[in-house]
N, C-alpha and C positions, 0 to 999 in steps of 0.2 A: 268826439267826443270819445266814442268807443274805444281809439287808441289809444288816448289820454288815461283812462282808468286803466288799460292792458297792459302800459307801460308803469302807472302809480303801483298796482297791486301784481303786478307779475301775472309771466302768463299760467294759463288757465293748464294745471297737469292731467294726462291725459292717458286711463289706466286701461289701456283695450284688454285684457284679459279679462275686466269685470263690465265690460259693456252689455252683455245680457242682463246682469242686475241690475246696471242704470236702466237699463231701458225698463226692467220690469219694474221700479221705482218710477220712473215715470208716468205709467201705466195706470198704476198706484193711486198715484195721487197726481191729479188729470190738475189741470192749470184753471180750471174752474172753481177745483177743492184749495185752492193755495194762490196765495195774494203774499208777494215778494218785494218790501221795502229794503230801504239803505240800513232800516237798524233792526227790523223785526221780519219774525216769516207767520203767517196766517196760517193756520190747518183747520178747516170748519171752524170750531167756536172756541180753539187753543191759538194763545200766541206764544210763538217761540224765539229765541235771542242766545244764540252760540256765543261762544268765546275762545282765546287761545292764552293759554300761558306766555309772558314774553320775558318775565324773570324768575330767580330764585336765590336765592340766599347762598352765603357761598359753603356753608353747611346743611345738609338738608336730613333733617333727626325721622328716626325713624316714626312711625303714625303722622306726620304734618299732613296726612291725605285724609286721617280719619273724620273729622267734622265734615267734608263733604259729600263722602261717601255714604255717610251715618244722617245726612241730612233731610228730614221729613219730609221734601218737597218733590215735585214732579220731575226729573231732571234726567240727561243721560251723560256719561262721560265716556270717552273715547282716548286710547293712549296708543300714540303708534311708536313701533321702536323700530329703527335701520341701523342694523350695523356700518360699519367703516373700518372700511382696511388698515388695520396697525402700521402695515408697512410704510402706507402714504402718509399719515400720521404723525409718525414719529421725523420723516423730511420734515413735513410744517412746522413741528413742534422744534426742530434743531435750529433754525430759523429763526422762529419767534424766542427763542431761550438766544440767540444770540443778538437778537435786537433791545432786548431788554436789558441783558447784560451789558451791552454798550452804552446804552440810556444812564445803568449806576454809574458807568463807568465815568462817562461825561462828567456828570455832575459831581463825582467826588475830585477830579482835576479842578473843577473851576471850583470849589469850595463851597459847593451850594450847601442848602439843610439837606439831607437824606429823606428820600418820600418811599415813606411809608409802605404806600400800595403798591409801586415798583416792585422793593422788594418782598413784598409776598406774593405779587403775581410769579416771583420769580421763583420762588422758593416751591409754589402749589406748581408749577410748571416742572419744574425738574424732578419733584416725587413722581409727578406724573406718570412724566417721559422713563423714569428708572422702571414702575411697576408695568407700565406697557412693554418695556423691554425684556419684563422678565415676566411675562405673559401672564401676570396677578390681578392684571386689570385689563381692559377692552372700553373704545371709545364706541358711541353710539349717539348716532341723530334723535331725538323725543321731542314728539309733537303731543301735547297733552289739550284737549278740547273739550270746553263743556255745553251743553243746549239747557238751556232753562225755560219751565212752561209755565206759562200763569193764564187767567181767565181772562185779564185783558193790561192793557200797559203797564197802569199804577200798580196792579198786583204783581207782576213781571219786575218792576222796578224796586218794590220793596224786596220781593227772593236777591234780585243782584247786592242790594246793599249788604243782606244779610249773609251773602256767599262772598263778595269781596270784602268786609271788615274779617272775616274768617282766616280767609288766604293770607291779608294783608298784614294779619297780624303776627304769621311765621314768614313775612318779608317775600311772599308769592306776589305774584303783579298778574294781573292779568287784563285783557282788551277784547271789546264786543269785535268782530267781523263786521265791519263797516262794509258794506256795497259786499260784500262777499258770503251774504246770510245761506245763501240756496248752496253755497259750496262749504259751509262750515255747519249744516245742518247735513249733507248728505257723507261728510268725513262721520260723523257722531253715530248715523244707524249707521247697523250693524251688517255695512255692505263691503267693508274693508279697503276704502279708497281712501287716500290721504290729500282730500284736493285743497286743503288750507294752506300744507307743507312752510307751516310755521314751526322750524325748529331751534331746539338748542341742544349742545353740545353737553351730554354727561358721561363721565365712567360708570362703571359698573356699580362701585359703592355708592351713590346718591340714586342712581334708578333702581338701586332693589329698594329703595323705601319706598316705589312706588307699587311693590308688587311683594304679596298678595295684598287684596283692596282689603286696609285695615277695618272692618267690621265690626260690631259686637254681636260674638255666636257665643251659643252652651250647646260646641259641637263636643263631647269627650268620649275616651276612648270605652267606656261602657255604661251601660243605666238603657234607659228605653226612648222609645222615638212621643216627643209630646207635640209635634207638629214642626209645621215650615217656617222658618224668618221670613217675614214678608220683607224685611230688606234687601234680602242678598238670598232666598229662595235656600240656604244652606239649611241644616236638618237641626232641631235642637234634640240632642240626644244629651240625656243626663240622669244622673242616679242619685235619687232624695238620699240616700245610705250616707254620701259621701261628704253631706256636707253635714255643721259643727252638732246640728242638729237635725230631725228627719220629719217634720211639720211641714206642714201648707196650710195655705187657707185660700179658697175659690170666690170672688164674689163677681155674682152677674143678677142684671136681670130675669124675672121669670120667661122663659124660652131662649135667653141666649148659649145655649149649649154646656152648662157649667159642670149638668149631671152626666151628659154624655162623655165630655170629655174627662171626667173622675172615670166613669165606667171604660171607658179606653185605655187610663193610665192601669185599672184594677187587670183586665185581661191581660194588656202585655206584662205586670208587675208577675204573675201567675207563672209566668214561663222562667222567671229567674228565682224559685223558689223562694216567691215572698207568701206568707200566709196574709189573706186577707178577710177583716171583719167588718161589717156595711152596719151602719142604724138608717133603713129606709122608712122613711116617715110617709111616702106614698105611694110605694108596692112599685116603685120604678126598677126596681134588679132582681127580679124573679124572675124574669125570663133569661139574664145572666148566669143566675146560678142554676137553674137547670142547665142551660147549655152546656157549660163547665162544670157539673158532677158537684156541685156544691150542695151546701144545707139552706134549706129555706125555713126560717121559723115567724109564723103568724102570730102575733103578739096582741090580743087581746082579751075581753074579761070574758068570753067564751071559749077562749082559744084553746086545745087540750095542750099549748106550749105553756111552761110558768116555770120560775126562775125565784127561788126563795134569797129574799135581799139577806138573810140571817148566813145563810152560806160563807163559809171562811175558809179559805186555801190556805194552806204554808207556803210560804217565797221560798226564794233557793236558799241552798245552802250560805247564804251571808248574813242571812237576815233572819234572827231569833223571833220565835212563835209569840213570845210576846210581843215584841214589837209589832207585829203582823198585827194582833190580835187590840191593843191600841188602835193603830191606824184606820183598820176594820171599822170598831165602835165610833171613830168620830166621824166617818164617812155616815155612819148608820143616824149618827144624830145630827146628823145635815138634811138625811132624807126623811126623819121624820119632824122637822121643820119644814120644810116642803108641804107634807101633807097635812100637817097642820096650818098651815098660813102663818108660819112663823110661832117664836117661843120667848116667855118673856126670859132674864137671867135664873129667875128660879126656877122655871119650868124646863130648861136648858139643863140645871142639875140633877133635877128630878130624873130628866129622860137617861141623862150619862148615868148615872146609879142602877137606874133599874135595865138597863141594858148592859151594865155588868152583869148582874142579879139574873138575870134572865140565859147567858150563857152557863153562869155558876149552877144552874138548875140542872142542866146538861153536863155538868163537870166539865165543864172548860173554862180553866183559867189560864192564868198568865205562865203558870209552871207546867200545864199540859204538854203532849210530847204528839203531835198527829201521827208521826211518824213509828211510835210504838203503840198507839191505842186508837182503836177505833172512834171519831166523832161523829156522832150524829145534832145535826146544827138544829137551833130551837126554830120557832113560826116566829110569826107576827100575832098569833093568840097567844101563844105564851110570855111574849112580852105584854101584854095587855093582862092577861093575868097573874101578874106581879106588878104592873105598875094599878092594878087597883087595890093591892093589897099595901100600897104605900101611902105616908102621909102627903097631902098636896096632889094627892094622881087621880082624885075624881073627874075634874074637869078634863083629862088629857086623856084617861079611860072613855070617857062619854065621846071624843072629838074622834077617837084611834078606830073606835068601834065599826065605824063604816065602811073600813077595810077590811074588820075581818068580818063580819055578817054579811048577809044577802050579796048585792051585784057585784059590788066591788071587790069582793073576797076572791075571787076568781082566779085571778092574777096574780096579788102579791099574797096570800094566805098558803101556798101549798109545798110541798118540797120538787126543788130545781126538776126536771127531767128531758133540760137542752144539754145535748154534749158540741163543744164548739171544737172539736180537734179534727178540724176539715181543712183543706186549703182553700176555700172561703165558705166564708158564712154571714147570713142576711137574719138580719131582722126586723120586720117588716110592720109598723107602725099604724099603718095607715086606719087600721078598725079600730083601733084605740081612740077613746073619747080624749077630744082634746083639753078635758080639765085634767087628765091622768097623764098626757105626755110627756110634759118634764119630768114628771117620780117614773115613769117607765123606762123614758131616757138616762137617768139619773142611777135608777137601779143596773139597767142593762151594761150603760158601761162600768159600774164599780163591779161586775160578776167580771165581766173580760179583764176587768184591770187586776184582778184575781188570780186567774186563769194566766196573763201574762206572767207576771211574776213567781209564778209557780215554775213555768218552762222558757225558759231561754230560745227564741225561732226569731228570725227577721218577719218582723208583722209591722201589717200597715192597716189602721183601727180607720175609716168613714165614718162621717158626722155629718148627715147632709141634712140641709136645713136645721143648722146649728143654730138659728136665733131662738129654736125653742126652748133653747139651754138656756139664752142669755138673759131668758125672762125671770130668770129666779137668782140670784147672787150665791145661795149654798151649788146650783146646778154649774154656773157661772165659773166658779171659785173650783170645782173638783175639775172641770176642763180644760181650766188654764193649768192644775197640778200633774193631771196629765202631758200638757204640751212639755211641761217642765222638766218631770220624771221620765218620760217617755225613752229617752235614748239612753238611758241604765238599762231598761228592759227589753234592747233595738226594736224600737216601738214606735214609729213616725204615724203621726194624725195629720187627718186631711181634713179640714173643717171647709164647709159650702153652706153658702147663705146666699138668698136673695135681698133679703133684707136688710141691707148695708146699714142704715139707718140706728136701727136698734141694737146691731152688734157693735157699732162704735161708741154709739151712746150708752154701752155698760163700761162701767171702770175695770172689766175684766177684759175689754175687748182689743184697747192697744196693744194691752200686754200679750194678747195673745198672737196678734200679728207680728210683736219683737221677737219671739222666740218660736216663729217660723221660718223656717231659711228661704224657703218657697212661697209666694206668692202669686196666684192667676187672676188677672183681673180681666173679663168678657165684658160685655156690650152693655153701658151703663146709665143709669135712667139722669135725666138736668136736675131733680131734685137731689141727687146724691153725691154729684159728680165736683161739686167742689170741695166738700167734705173728705171726698178720697183723693182730691188732687191735691189738699194739704196734708193729709197722712203719709201719701207716699212721694211727697215731693215731685209730683207731675210735672212735665211744660205745657204749655199752651196747646202745642199741636199733639202732646200722648193726652191732654184732656179729649181732643175733638175727637180723636183717633177711636176712643174710647164710646165716646159720645157717637158715633157714626159707621164703625165696626157689625160686621153681619155677622148671621148665629158662627160662633165655633171661631170666630178672631180676638184679638186683643191682646194683650202683652204678659209675660211671662220672667218673672223676678226670681234669681236664684244669686241668691249673694249678693252681690255689689254689681252683677250686671243683669240687665233687663233688654228683650228685644219684642218686636212686634211679631206676635204669634195665629196663625191659620192650623186649626185643628182637621187634619185629615184621615180618616181611616179608611180601610181596604174594604172591597164590598165585603167579604165574609165576615168581618168586624162589625161592619155598619149593620149586619143582619141580626146582628147578636145583641149591639147596645142600643138600637133606634127608641126610641120611644113617643116618636112622630104618629098619633094613630093612626092616621091615612096609613104611613107606612105598615104598622103593623096589620091593620084590616087586610092589606097587600100580600102580606107573606102568610097572612094565617089562609087566606083565601087559595095560592097557590100549594099550599101545602094539602090543602082539602081537595083540589084536583089534581094534584099526584099520587094521592092516595087513591081516587076515584081510576085512575089511570093502572094501578096494579092490582 
C-alpha cells in the first residue's frame, strides 16, 4: 500500500539544506498535537486543509489574486518560483512547435476543418519562443499553495467554497492535496520547502501578476502614520490634506481608543506644520497640551478664560466685511435660539433686528472697515438693552437675563481674553454645566471659525464627543457648515463620538459623514453595529471585525479604500497621550520618584 501511494503521488522530495528547520518544526508540532487524515490536518483546536493550483486561464490579469489575499479569513499562501534554463526550454519549444505545425499541415492536406485550438497554441508558442530568444521573457515552474483554517470541518468547507468561487470565476482551479496534507502544510509554512512539487510553467508576464500581493493599502509618499494594516502589516501612511476635503469622523464605544487615536494623529500632525485646535469635553488633552507647549483654556462659569460671542473678525481679502457681518449675525441668531430653547418666527425676526441694532450702537455696520477703524464689539448685555427697548422683546429680555446676570454671566458676558495663535490650543469643557455645554461648544467653534477665516493656515479642528453638538439642530447645522466650508480655508474637521445613535439619528449626521473623506471605525456596540453596517456598506466579516476588535483596532476608510487597522504608538508618544488612569498614576509616581532622586 505504501508503494502504491508512492507511485501515485510521486516520490517525496528531500531538501537536505533545510533539515534543521524541518526537525525544528517536528519538535514544535509533536505527533500528540497533530492529527493527519487524507483530507485535513488537525492542529490543537483548529483544522487545516491545503490546496494547490492546477490550472490557469490563457491570460492572467493584474490583481486576479487580490480577492484571495484580502479574504478576511485565517489562511496561509505560499508561492514557489523555480527558474528554468532558457537554452533547454528553447530546444523543447523547437520540437513542440514542429509537432504542432506538422499537425496543422496534415489537417490542411486532408481538407479537414481548421482547429482554432491548435492554431492558437502555435501562435502562443511562436510568440513566446521569440520573446525567450530576445531575452524579453524567462520561463519558470511556479507552485501556488494555499492552506485554509477553520474551527471545524463544516466551517472549513464553507471557507473552501468561498475561496473556490472567487478563483474559478477567474478560471483558476485548485484541488485539495489528498493524502499529502502534511506535505502541503509544510510547503505553506515559512520554511522554504516545496514538498508538494505541483508546478505550472509560466513566463515572466503572467508571473508578474502574482507580485506584489495586491492588498488594500493606504501607504502614500507623504502624510502621517495612522497605524498598521492588519491584513498585510503594511503602514497606513496618509495625508488628510491630499483628499477632496480634509474632514474625518471617528466612531467607537467608550474605552475603544478613539480619543487615543486622535491624540496620536494630533501629535504627529504638529510635526508637519499643522496648527491644531481641540474642543475637549472631558479634560483628556491637558497633558498633551502641556507636553508640546500648547495653550490650555479651561472654560466654565467660574473660569478666568472668556469668549465674547459678539466678537467679529474680518475675513481674508477675498470676502468683504459686510458679508462677514451678515454671516456672523446669522450664527448669533442660531446661538440665541439655542440659549432660548427655540424661537417663534416672530421672535426670530425680532432677534435678527436687535442684533443689527446692537452692532450699530458700536458704530459697526456693513459699511465699516476694520482695517481702517478700531472696532469694539458689543456684549450680550448690550443686546439685552436693545432687546428691552423693542416692541415684542419683553419676553425675550426676561429669558436672556439669566445669561447676563448672576452665575451664568461669567463665561458669556465678558470681553474675550483667549488667544488661539499657537500650534496647539485646547478648550476644555469638563467643568461646564451639561445644560450649557452645547451653547459653549457653539460659541467656541464660532470663535475659532472667525479666526480661521482671518488667517490662512493649515489647521485641524478636533471636536471630541461631538454628540453634544448633534443634540441641537442649530449646533448640528453649524457643524455641517464647518465640514462643507472648511476646505476653502485649509481647515480639516475631525469629529469624534461614542454615541453613534444620536449622531446618525440627526438629519445632519449622514451629511457630515459624506463630507468627511476619512472615517475611522473602532470597536462597536452590538446595538449600533447594524446601523453602521448600513451606513458604511460593511460586509458581514467587517461587521464582526468591529464587534470583536480590541482597543485601538478597527477600520480606516479613506476615499474609496478601506483597511483593517491597528493603532500603534511609540513608547514616548504613549506616555504623552495615554488616558488610562492606572497608567497616568504610574507615570506620576515615576516622576515623583525621579524628583526625589535629584
